[in-house]
KOLGU-877818 format. One record per residue (C-alpha): residue number from 1; y, x, z negated. Coordinates in pm, whole numbers. Each point is the difference from the previous one (the first is absolute). Layout:
<atoms>
<num = NUM&y = Y&x = X&z = Z> $
...
</atoms>
This chain:
<atoms>
<num = 1&y = 11499&x = 9134&z = -12379> $
<num = 2&y = 409&x = -48&z = -28> $
<num = 3&y = 200&x = 301&z = -81> $
<num = 4&y = 285&x = 14&z = -173> $
<num = 5&y = 312&x = 282&z = 190> $
<num = 6&y = 55&x = 153&z = -279> $
<num = 7&y = -373&x = 31&z = -83> $
<num = 8&y = -125&x = 394&z = 8> $
<num = 9&y = -214&x = 51&z = 313> $
<num = 10&y = -56&x = 270&z = 247> $
<num = 11&y = -205&x = 93&z = 284> $
<num = 12&y = -140&x = 334&z = 189> $
<num = 13&y = -113&x = -71&z = 355> $
<num = 14&y = -238&x = 224&z = 45> $
<num = 15&y = -46&x = -63&z = 366> $
<num = 16&y = -353&x = -92&z = 12> $
<num = 17&y = 92&x = -330&z = 286> $
<num = 18&y = -220&x = -199&z = -201> $
<num = 19&y = 284&x = -261&z = -66> $
<num = 20&y = 75&x = 36&z = 420> $
<num = 21&y = -342&x = -181&z = 44> $
<num = 22&y = -150&x = -357&z = 11> $
<num = 23&y = 325&x = -165&z = -102> $
<num = 24&y = 220&x = -331&z = 96> $
<num = 25&y = 333&x = 94&z = 20> $
<num = 26&y = 239&x = -213&z = 95> $
<num = 27&y = 341&x = 118&z = 170> $
<num = 28&y = 374&x = -84&z = -11> $
<num = 29&y = 204&x = -65&z = 300> $
<num = 30&y = 190&x = 338&z = -160> $
<num = 31&y = -376&x = 165&z = -12> $
<num = 32&y = -24&x = 8&z = 290> $
<num = 33&y = 345&x = 107&z = 119> $
<num = 34&y = -66&x = 274&z = -200> $
<num = 35&y = -364&x = 80&z = 112> $
<num = 36&y = 186&x = 3&z = 359> $
<num = 37&y = 269&x = 285&z = -85> $
<num = 38&y = -310&x = 206&z = -168> $
<num = 39&y = -150&x = -21&z = 322> $
<num = 40&y = 298&x = 57&z = 224> $
<num = 41&y = -131&x = -299&z = 203> $
<num = 42&y = 147&x = -400&z = 12> $
<num = 43&y = -74&x = -270&z = -220> $
<num = 44&y = -181&x = -163&z = 261> $
<num = 45&y = -218&x = 302&z = 58> $
<num = 46&y = -6&x = 49&z = -386> $
<num = 47&y = -145&x = -366&z = -21> $
<num = 48&y = -257&x = 111&z = 305> $
<num = 49&y = -133&x = 320&z = -146> $
<num = 50&y = 3&x = -11&z = -360> $
<num = 51&y = -18&x = -410&z = -113> $
<num = 52&y = -195&x = -297&z = 52> $
<num = 53&y = 62&x = -383&z = -31> $
<num = 54&y = 310&x = 74&z = 237> $
<num = 55&y = 122&x = 252&z = -272> $
<num = 56&y = -35&x = -184&z = -318> $
<num = 57&y = -279&x = 212&z = -98> $
<num = 58&y = -91&x = 373&z = 23> $
<num = 59&y = -266&x = 126&z = 214> $
<num = 60&y = -297&x = 103&z = -111> $
<num = 61&y = -295&x = 139&z = 200> $
<num = 62&y = -335&x = -99&z = 27> $
<num = 63&y = -156&x = 308&z = -186> $
<num = 64&y = 251&x = -144&z = -300> $
<num = 65&y = 295&x = 230&z = -49> $
<num = 66&y = 347&x = -58&z = 118> $
<num = 67&y = 100&x = 77&z = 344> $
<num = 68&y = 264&x = 270&z = -106> $
<num = 69&y = -224&x = 146&z = -188> $
<num = 70&y = -108&x = 382&z = 144> $
<num = 71&y = -270&x = 168&z = -239> $
<num = 72&y = 233&x = -112&z = -376> $
<num = 73&y = 346&x = 86&z = 202> $
<num = 74&y = 179&x = -314&z = 88> $
<num = 75&y = 171&x = 40&z = 354> $
<num = 76&y = 308&x = -224&z = -94> $
<num = 77&y = 28&x = 93&z = -364> $
<num = 78&y = 390&x = 21&z = -7> $
<num = 79&y = -67&x = -382&z = 144> $
<num = 80&y = -248&x = -118&z = -213> $
<num = 81&y = 30&x = -372&z = -83> $
<num = 82&y = 88&x = -79&z = -374> $
<num = 83&y = -306&x = -118&z = -92> $
<num = 84&y = -129&x = 339&z = 65> $
<num = 85&y = 306&x = 157&z = -155> $
<num = 86&y = -110&x = -218&z = -334> $
<num = 87&y = -331&x = 89&z = -9> $
<num = 88&y = -182&x = -27&z = -301> $
<num = 89&y = 292&x = -276&z = -75> $
<num = 90&y = 22&x = -279&z = 209> $
<num = 91&y = 308&x = -248&z = 34> $
<num = 92&y = -60&x = -365&z = -83> $
<num = 93&y = 295&x = -248&z = 77> $
<num = 94&y = -35&x = -320&z = -255> $
<num = 95&y = 201&x = -270&z = -136> $
<num = 96&y = 252&x = 93&z = -333> $
<num = 97&y = -136&x = -245&z = -297> $
<num = 98&y = 231&x = -263&z = 66> $
<num = 99&y = -110&x = -51&z = 388> $
<num = 100&y = 336&x = 52&z = 101> $
<num = 101&y = -18&x = 359&z = 192> $
<num = 102&y = -192&x = 275&z = 103> $
<num = 103&y = -102&x = 338&z = -172> $
<num = 104&y = -145&x = 294&z = 86> $
<num = 105&y = -264&x = 97&z = -244> $
<num = 106&y = -226&x = 331&z = 30> $
<num = 107&y = -389&x = 7&z = -37> $
<num = 108&y = -207&x = 298&z = -52> $
<num = 109&y = -274&x = -19&z = 247> $
<num = 110&y = -333&x = 89&z = -64> $
<num = 111&y = -84&x = 376&z = 133> $
<num = 112&y = -188&x = 37&z = 350> $
<num = 113&y = -348&x = 107&z = -97> $
<num = 114&y = -87&x = 390&z = -51> $
<num = 115&y = 404&x = 21&z = 21> $
<num = 116&y = 128&x = 388&z = -80> $
<num = 117&y = 357&x = -164&z = -142> $
<num = 118&y = 97&x = 84&z = -346> $
<num = 119&y = 136&x = -280&z = -245> $
<num = 120&y = 226&x = 104&z = -274> $
<num = 121&y = 276&x = -88&z = -170> $
<num = 122&y = 278&x = 289&z = 5> $
<num = 123&y = 217&x = -263&z = 188> $
<num = 124&y = 117&x = -358&z = 81> $
<num = 125&y = -70&x = -282&z = 258> $
<num = 126&y = 377&x = 46&z = 83> $
<num = 127&y = -60&x = 401&z = 59> $
<num = 128&y = -245&x = -87&z = 178> $
<num = 129&y = 82&x = -235&z = 241> $
<num = 130&y = 293&x = 163&z = 13> $
<num = 131&y = -133&x = 355&z = 137> $
<num = 132&y = -228&x = -160&z = 277> $
<num = 133&y = 329&x = -67&z = 176> $
<num = 134&y = -75&x = -430&z = -91> $
<num = 135&y = 402&x = -63&z = -41> $
<num = 136&y = 96&x = -70&z = 418> $
<num = 137&y = -353&x = -243&z = -5> $
<num = 138&y = 69&x = -210&z = -281> $
<num = 139&y = 397&x = -53&z = 155> $
<num = 140&y = -115&x = -66&z = 329> $
<num = 141&y = -197&x = -279&z = -195> $
<num = 142&y = 224&x = -158&z = -123> $
<num = 143&y = 184&x = -6&z = 354> $
<num = 144&y = -300&x = -192&z = 122> $
<num = 145&y = -85&x = -215&z = -270> $
<num = 146&y = 266&x = -282&z = 76> $
<num = 147&y = -168&x = -10&z = 344> $
<num = 148&y = -320&x = -156&z = -133> $
<num = 149&y = 239&x = -315&z = -148> $
<num = 150&y = 206&x = -6&z = 284> $
<num = 151&y = -288&x = -37&z = 229> $
<num = 152&y = -110&x = -271&z = -226> $
<num = 153&y = 316&x = -205&z = 11> $
<num = 154&y = -29&x = -11&z = 373> $
<num = 155&y = -323&x = -87&z = 34> $
<num = 156&y = 93&x = -320&z = -246> $
<num = 157&y = 288&x = -45&z = 253> $
<num = 158&y = -244&x = -2&z = 277> $
<num = 159&y = -325&x = -207&z = -155> $
<num = 160&y = 10&x = -320&z = -78> $
<num = 161&y = -248&x = -24&z = -325> $
<num = 162&y = 22&x = -334&z = -35> $
<num = 163&y = -236&x = -18&z = 287> $
<num = 164&y = -148&x = 333&z = 17> $
<num = 165&y = -267&x = 54&z = -345> $
<num = 166&y = 177&x = 308&z = -143> $
<num = 167&y = -286&x = 175&z = -128> $
<num = 168&y = -185&x = -1&z = 271> $
<num = 169&y = 274&x = 146&z = 203> $
<num = 170&y = 87&x = 309&z = -212> $
<num = 171&y = -377&x = 56&z = 11> $
<num = 172&y = 2&x = -10&z = 358> $
<num = 173&y = 283&x = 227&z = 4> $
<num = 174&y = -194&x = 260&z = -226> $
<num = 175&y = -293&x = -12&z = 232> $
<num = 176&y = 220&x = 107&z = 233> $
<num = 177&y = 185&x = 266&z = -167> $
<num = 178&y = -309&x = 183&z = -114> $
<num = 179&y = -202&x = -52&z = 312> $
<num = 180&y = -83&x = 330&z = 155> $
<num = 181&y = -127&x = -132&z = 295> $
<num = 182&y = 17&x = -343&z = 210> $
<num = 183&y = 399&x = -65&z = -123> $
<num = 184&y = 200&x = -155&z = 168> $
<num = 185&y = 338&x = 181&z = 210> $
<num = 186&y = 286&x = 22&z = -267> $
<num = 187&y = 305&x = 207&z = 87> $
<num = 188&y = 167&x = -80&z = -324> $
<num = 189&y = -338&x = 196&z = -160> $
<num = 190&y = 5&x = 256&z = 234> $
<num = 191&y = 359&x = 88&z = -70> $
<num = 192&y = -49&x = 21&z = -376> $
<num = 193&y = -160&x = 317&z = 66> $
<num = 194&y = 170&x = 185&z = 301> $
<num = 195&y = 345&x = 21&z = -70> $
<num = 196&y = 27&x = 273&z = 241> $
<num = 197&y = -100&x = -274&z = 250> $
<num = 198&y = 283&x = -220&z = -95> $
<num = 199&y = 290&x = 310&z = 49> $
<num = 200&y = 5&x = -14&z = -339> $
<num = 201&y = -49&x = 393&z = -14> $
<num = 202&y = 254&x = 177&z = -176> $
<num = 203&y = 61&x = 358&z = -157> $
<num = 204&y = -205&x = -24&z = -359> $
<num = 205&y = -245&x = -254&z = -84> $
<num = 206&y = 230&x = -182&z = -235> $
<num = 207&y = 262&x = -67&z = 279> $
<num = 208&y = -316&x = -130&z = 201> $
<num = 209&y = -124&x = -214&z = -261> $
<num = 210&y = 312&x = -167&z = -61> $
<num = 211&y = 68&x = -54&z = 383> $
<num = 212&y = -347&x = -146&z = 39> $
<num = 213&y = 14&x = -251&z = -321> $
<num = 214&y = 368&x = -115&z = 198> $
<num = 215&y = -200&x = -40&z = 336> $
<num = 216&y = -316&x = -175&z = -193> $
<num = 217&y = 272&x = -248&z = -140> $
<num = 218&y = 168&x = -107&z = 314> $
<num = 219&y = -320&x = -34&z = 165> $
<num = 220&y = -133&x = -235&z = -266> $
<num = 221&y = 288&x = -178&z = 82> $
<num = 222&y = -79&x = -84&z = 363> $
<num = 223&y = -380&x = -52&z = -32> $
<num = 224&y = -72&x = -357&z = 70> $
<num = 225&y = -401&x = 26&z = -86> $
<num = 226&y = -49&x = -58&z = -373> $
<num = 227&y = -355&x = 83&z = 30> $
<num = 228&y = 63&x = 374&z = 146> $
<num = 229&y = 263&x = 15&z = -282> $
<num = 230&y = -209&x = -88&z = -278> $
<num = 231&y = -249&x = 278&z = 139> $
<num = 232&y = 264&x = 270&z = 17> $
<num = 233&y = 115&x = -123&z = -359> $
<num = 234&y = -374&x = 35&z = -129> $
<num = 235&y = -74&x = 369&z = 138> $
<num = 236&y = 352&x = 83&z = -92> $
<num = 237&y = -81&x = -57&z = -379> $
<num = 238&y = -318&x = 140&z = 12> $
<num = 239&y = 149&x = 300&z = 125> $
<num = 240&y = 262&x = -4&z = -306> $
<num = 241&y = -281&x = -7&z = -259> $
<num = 242&y = -8&x = -383&z = -49> $
<num = 243&y = -334&x = -131&z = -102> $
<num = 244&y = -86&x = -282&z = 177> $
<num = 245&y = 83&x = -264&z = -209> $
<num = 246&y = 298&x = 173&z = -105> $
<num = 247&y = 71&x = 38&z = 387> $
<num = 248&y = 29&x = -364&z = 46> $
<num = 249&y = 211&x = -59&z = -275> $
<num = 250&y = 268&x = 215&z = 115> $
<num = 251&y = -7&x = -95&z = 328> $
<num = 252&y = 59&x = -343&z = -143> $
<num = 253&y = 304&x = 110&z = -214> $
<num = 254&y = 334&x = -73&z = 83> $
<num = 255&y = 199&x = 292&z = 146> $
</atoms>
């Protein structure tokens, strides 16, 4: 259910750990940077230790809980992903009323079954999201968003859609991006979640993200395989919170 940023809302977490179980949490490149810095490891190591699907999803163990959960404590709490900070709110990226731009919309999620968290109305949605330290995550998202359409423009320059059926092409790109096994080697996808491996590591997560975005943009101009670039675009769009249909629309938009 969408919520107004100025609407009354509060939430008190009582550290039951139930919201850290049996979830599917998409990660942005900035999420992985923050996880790595909180864990004191490189982004490449963070991808291996804390994620699946080549960095784009948070890893959950077979018993159901997040790999970072220790009893009811998060071992990477200082670098927890945006989705974890926002809970029990979620963030959607949706087209504006005139379909000319994108807007960020917050929604209230269903509480985890048996959760000890307490909902209230002692503050506002805006106050809650600020208190959770979401500002740098939202700012980093704004840096990465233009890459999606930029990748799409490069795909359009590489692929002759007069000879290749567009819908099937993009379906294949999405399948490749979302594959957890049996996927093709794709250096650009690897680069999406390993800025340290690209030499983009800086003294702050924000500076790392800025260097990462610039490097990814350059790599896209050098990529000559349209299918590989399309798969990378689909993965990035998913990690940034676009629903599949919205992701395709944004990829195909002019930068």
